[in-house]
N, C-alpha and C positions, 0 to 999 in steps of 0.2 A: 416684404419684410418677413423674416423667418424667426421662429422661436427656437433658440438653441439651449441645450442643457446637457449636463453630464448625468447619465443614468447610473444609479448605484449598482456596482458590479463587484462582488467580493467573493473570491475563491480562497479556500484554505487547504494548504497542502502540508501535512505533518508526516515526516519520515524519520525513523530511527533505525540505524544500522550498526551492528556490532560484530566483532570477530575476535576470536581468541585462538592463538597458535601455541602449541606446546611441543617441544622436542624432548621426548623421554630419554632417548639415547641417540647415538650417532646413526642408528639404523631405523629408529621408529619416531614418527611424528603424528600428532593428533591435532585436529582443528574443530572448531565449532563456530557457527555464525547464525545470526538471526536478523530479520528485517520486519519491521512493522510500519505500515503506511496507512494513514487515515486521511482521506480526501473528502472535502465538502465543496460542491460546486453550485453556484447560482445557475439554475437551469436556463433561464431566459432573461436577458436584461429587459427592464421595463421600457417600452417604447414611448413613454410619456412621463411627466413628473408624477411622483407619488411613491407609495411603498414598493419595496422589491417584491419579486415573485414569491408566492407562498409555498412553493414546492421546490425541491432541489435533489439532485442525485447525490448519494453518499456512498463511499466505498471504503472498505477496510481489507487490507491484504496482510497476511501473516505468513512468513516463511522462515524455516529453520533447517539447518543441515549440520551433520557431523561427519567426520572422516578420519580414517586411520591409514597411514602408509607405513609399510615395513619392507626393508631391503633384506631379503633372506640370504641371497648370495649375489655374485656379480651378474648373473643372468636371470634371477628370479625376484620379482617384486610383487608383494601382496598389497592390494588396494581395496579398502572398504569405504563405501559412501552410503549415507542415508539422508533423506530429506523429506520435508513435509511442506506443502503450500496450501493455504486456505484463502479463497477470494470470496468476499461477501459484498454484494452491491444491492442498493435499494434506492427507491425514490420516496422521499418522505414529504409530508405537507398536504396541502389541498390543491385541487385542480378542478375547475369547472363544477364547483359546489359538491364535490365528492371527496372523500378522505382517502388518501393512499397510505396504506400502512407499510411498514418495513417488511420486505420479503426476504427470506433466507433460503 
């Protein structure tokens, strides 16, 4: 006879994405976009009944970009792009009687 159970396993994925487009004139367009992602994962499911793991990886990603397109003439196009991305990951909680702090 076997003892069967469902281990508590909970992951959280939060993502927000936005974009704005603006046509200034027939020859010029601007855009801006951003992305924020916050993930929290349960590191290891518990192999037996009881509380969940006391540590888990956590990640936060942030991205943004802006751009400008201009058609100067029939054969000349001016394009400008700028972007920034930040990736922050950490393992938080306790593991083997020691504390793991967030590392940036």
